[in-house]
MDAnalysis code that builds the backbone (N, CA, C; Angstrom):
import MDAnalysis as mda
import numpy as np

u = mda.Universe.empty(237, n_residues=79, atom_resindex=np.repeat(np.arange(79), 3), trajectory=True)
u.add_TopologyAttr("name", ["N", "CA", "C"] * 79)
u.add_TopologyAttr("resid", np.arange(1, 80))
u.add_TopologyAttr("resname", ["MET", "GLU", "LEU", "ALA", "THR", "LEU", "THR", "SER", "VAL", "PHE", "PRO", "GLY", "SER", "GLU", "GLY", "SER", "LYS", "ARG", "MET", "LYS", "PRO", "GLU", "LYS", "GLN", "VAL", "THR", "ASP", "ALA", "VAL", "GLU", "LYS", "ALA", "GLN", "ALA", "ILE", "SER", "ALA", "ASP", "TYR", "LEU", "HIS", "PRO", "GLY", "SER", "ARG", "ASP", "CYS", "ASN", "VAL", "THR", "VAL", "LYS", "LYS", "LEU", "LEU", "ASN", "VAL", "PRO", "GLY", "SER", "CYS", "SER", "LEU", "THR", "LYS", "ALA", "VAL", "ASP", "GLU", "VAL", "LYS", "TYR", "GLY", "ARG", "THR", "GLU", "THR", "ALA", "ALA"])
u.atoms.positions = np.array([
    [0.778, -1.074, -0.018],
    [0.068, 0.227, 0.192],
    [0.976, 1.212, 0.053],
    [0.609, 2.208, -0.880],
    [1.258, 3.435, -0.866],
    [1.035, 4.245, 0.425],
    [2.228, 4.976, 0.547],
    [2.056, 5.986, 1.783],
    [1.146, 6.845, 1.779],
    [0.671, 7.408, 0.626],
    [-0.381, 8.402, 0.541],
    [-1.833, 7.616, 0.952],
    [-1.857, 6.591, 0.532],
    [-3.246, 5.683, 0.932],
    [-3.169, 5.419, 2.327],
    [-2.019, 5.103, 2.817],
    [-1.920, 4.675, 4.419],
    [-2.264, 6.032, 5.203],
    [-1.664, 7.208, 4.798],
    [-1.774, 8.273, 5.690],
    [-3.337, 8.852, 5.427],
    [-4.053, 8.505, 4.310],
    [-5.390, 8.835, 4.165],
    [-6.236, 8.046, 5.089],
    [-5.903, 6.779, 5.166],
    [-6.623, 5.811, 5.985],
    [-6.554, 6.022, 7.607],
    [-5.093, 6.120, 7.820],
    [-4.753, 6.453, 9.400],
    [-3.946, 7.866, 9.304],
    [-4.918, 8.963, 9.356],
    [-4.365, 10.313, 9.413],
    [-3.315, 10.329, 10.707],
    [-2.173, 11.126, 10.611],
    [-1.221, 11.239, 11.520],
    [-0.161, 10.015, 11.717],
    [-0.537, 9.073, 10.730],
    [0.513, 7.852, 10.725],
    [1.794, 8.158, 9.973],
    [1.793, 9.439, 9.313],
    [2.977, 9.707, 8.592],
    [4.009, 10.279, 9.369],
    [3.856, 10.382, 10.678],
    [4.825, 10.801, 11.394],
    [4.818, 12.072, 11.818],
    [3.900, 12.897, 11.560],
    [3.666, 14.171, 11.970],
    [2.891, 14.310, 13.343],
    [2.794, 15.483, 13.611],
    [2.030, 15.667, 15.220],
    [0.812, 14.688, 15.264],
    [0.942, 14.056, 16.379],
    [-0.253, 12.881, 16.719],
    [-1.639, 13.635, 16.741],
    [-2.485, 12.923, 16.158],
    [-3.952, 13.307, 16.224],
    [-4.432, 13.153, 17.706],
    [-5.284, 13.996, 18.140],
    [-6.011, 13.715, 19.544],
    [-6.724, 12.496, 19.271],
    [-6.924, 11.692, 20.441],
    [-7.448, 10.357, 20.648],
    [-8.973, 10.520, 20.105],
    [-9.586, 11.833, 20.585],
    [-11.072, 11.984, 20.328],
    [-11.032, 12.040, 18.825],
    [-10.382, 12.760, 18.273],
    [-10.308, 12.870, 16.599],
    [-10.246, 11.559, 15.950],
    [-9.125, 10.845, 16.655],
    [-8.913, 9.556, 15.795],
    [-10.139, 8.611, 15.996],
    [-10.864, 8.483, 17.146],
    [-12.258, 7.648, 17.330],
    [-13.224, 8.088, 16.420],
    [-13.371, 9.630, 16.345],
    [-14.582, 10.110, 15.647],
    [-14.337, 9.844, 14.400],
    [-13.037, 9.989, 13.649],
    [-12.732, 9.648, 12.258],
    [-13.123, 8.399, 11.919],
    [-12.822, 7.579, 12.979],
    [-13.118, 5.967, 12.710],
    [-14.550, 5.605, 12.558],
    [-15.192, 6.233, 13.402],
    [-16.720, 5.980, 13.386],
    [-17.295, 6.561, 12.224],
    [-16.915, 7.755, 11.832],
    [-17.389, 8.346, 10.627],
    [-17.240, 7.420, 9.336],
    [-15.845, 6.839, 9.298],
    [-15.453, 6.127, 8.150],
    [-16.381, 4.808, 8.172],
    [-16.549, 4.291, 9.271],
    [-17.433, 3.199, 9.492],
    [-19.019, 3.450, 8.845],
    [-19.320, 4.527, 9.341],
    [-20.716, 5.110, 8.984],
    [-20.569, 5.259, 7.561],
    [-19.876, 5.638, 6.811],
    [-19.871, 5.828, 5.420],
    [-19.812, 4.593, 4.671],
    [-18.876, 3.622, 5.183],
    [-18.875, 2.516, 4.516],
    [-20.166, 1.708, 4.543],
    [-20.908, 1.787, 5.844],
    [-22.404, 1.116, 5.961],
    [-23.342, 2.014, 5.129],
    [-23.324, 3.278, 5.178],
    [-24.204, 3.813, 4.141],
    [-24.059, 3.564, 2.738],
    [-22.709, 3.281, 2.318],
    [-22.445, 3.007, 0.860],
    [-23.103, 1.672, 0.592],
    [-23.028, 0.642, 1.524],
    [-23.795, -0.699, 1.312],
    [-25.172, -0.506, 1.332],
    [-25.761, 0.298, 2.130],
    [-27.200, 0.408, 2.239],
    [-27.826, 1.396, 0.989],
    [-27.143, 1.967, 0.113],
    [-27.621, 2.640, -1.047],
    [-28.155, 1.491, -2.035],
    [-28.931, 1.806, -2.826],
    [-29.531, 0.932, -3.997],
    [-28.345, 0.824, -4.901],
    [-28.407, -0.262, -5.482],
    [-27.355, -0.692, -6.503],
    [-26.609, -1.963, -6.236],
    [-25.596, -2.315, -6.960],
    [-24.884, -3.627, -6.617],
    [-23.911, -3.287, -5.621],
    [-23.676, -4.279, -4.862],
    [-22.709, -4.208, -3.724],
    [-22.216, -5.673, -3.398],
    [-21.246, -5.706, -2.625],
    [-20.714, -7.006, -2.209],
    [-20.390, -7.025, -0.777],
    [-21.206, -8.000, -0.057],
    [-21.245, -7.906, 1.371],
    [-19.788, -8.410, 1.992],
    [-19.076, -9.106, 1.194],
    [-17.781, -9.532, 1.713],
    [-16.674, -8.310, 1.586],
    [-16.774, -7.484, 0.475],
    [-15.923, -6.357, 0.288],
    [-16.244, -5.275, 1.502],
    [-17.588, -5.238, 1.769],
    [-18.070, -4.173, 2.804],
    [-17.448, -4.624, 4.306],
    [-17.587, -5.903, 4.497],
    [-17.224, -6.275, 5.878],
    [-15.627, -6.195, 5.845],
    [-14.961, -6.589, 4.738],
    [-13.467, -6.133, 4.807],
    [-12.983, -4.848, 5.197],
    [-13.800, -3.782, 4.440],
    [-13.581, -2.444, 4.799],
    [-13.889, -2.219, 6.153],
    [-14.966, -2.647, 6.460],
    [-15.307, -2.393, 8.137],
    [-14.351, -3.066, 8.939],
    [-13.774, -4.016, 8.677],
    [-12.675, -4.527, 9.416],
    [-11.282, -3.910, 9.508],
    [-11.139, -3.196, 8.321],
    [-10.057, -2.357, 8.295],
    [-9.974, -1.093, 8.869],
    [-11.212, -0.519, 9.371],
    [-11.169, 0.868, 9.861],
    [-10.517, 0.905, 11.241],
    [-10.636, -0.186, 12.038],
    [-9.930, -0.034, 13.447],
    [-8.512, -0.768, 13.273],
    [-8.015, -0.974, 12.145],
    [-6.634, -1.626, 11.868],
    [-5.572, -0.983, 12.382],
    [-5.689, 0.045, 13.000],
    [-4.314, 0.764, 13.425],
    [-4.120, 0.548, 14.897],
    [-2.968, 0.232, 15.293],
    [-2.656, 0.243, 16.705],
    [-2.813, 1.465, 17.395],
    [-2.469, 2.500, 16.724],
    [-2.856, 4.005, 17.379],
    [-4.171, 4.182, 17.621],
    [-5.082, 3.647, 16.887],
    [-6.660, 3.832, 17.013],
    [-6.972, 3.002, 18.230],
    [-6.479, 1.807, 18.361],
    [-6.771, 1.096, 19.782],
    [-6.244, 1.728, 20.763],
    [-5.130, 2.581, 20.853],
    [-4.720, 3.357, 21.993],
    [-5.442, 4.499, 22.212],
    [-5.909, 5.162, 21.138],
    [-6.774, 6.335, 21.232],
    [-8.086, 5.887, 21.865],
    [-8.520, 4.841, 21.476],
    [-9.931, 4.289, 22.152],
    [-9.722, 4.234, 23.550],
    [-8.560, 3.498, 23.958],
    [-8.317, 3.431, 25.527],
    [-8.019, 4.564, 26.142],
    [-7.604, 5.371, 25.492],
    [-7.238, 6.917, 26.295],
    [-8.592, 7.594, 26.433],
    [-9.565, 7.548, 25.297],
    [-10.854, 8.160, 25.528],
    [-11.719, 7.446, 26.460],
    [-11.584, 6.083, 26.344],
    [-12.419, 5.163, 27.312],
    [-12.038, 5.276, 28.691],
    [-10.853, 5.274, 29.093],
    [-10.273, 5.004, 30.382],
    [-9.407, 6.184, 30.863],
    [-9.344, 7.157, 30.047],
    [-8.500, 8.442, 30.435],
    [-6.998, 8.118, 30.417],
    [-6.455, 7.057, 29.844],
    [-5.075, 6.731, 29.816],
    [-4.349, 7.529, 28.566],
    [-3.116, 7.956, 29.059],
    [-2.066, 8.323, 28.042],
    [-0.968, 7.600, 28.266],
    [-0.321, 7.211, 27.163],
    [0.922, 6.446, 27.208],
    [1.978, 7.461, 26.785],
    [3.252, 7.316, 27.553],
    [4.293, 8.271, 27.152],
    [5.025, 7.531, 26.120],
    [5.991, 8.393, 25.432],
    [6.786, 7.964, 24.477],
    [7.807, 7.098, 25.073],
    [8.187, 5.853, 24.654],
    [9.441, 5.111, 25.180],
    [10.689, 5.675, 24.669],
])
């Protein structure tokens, strides 16, 4: 996968300033909503492709950490 694609899927993963956890979680939810909405629109669709897209939304380790930070108020310091 190209860097441009990765950074559009996981903003902040290009090594720049880290996105706030709340923003990361909100972006992931919005992406999942958009994928679900696309599936619900009339026309041809493939449920296998849709499920794969949905499973890739939280595919970032940084997103998992962001959810923990939002949910539990945890922050991890850089090692």
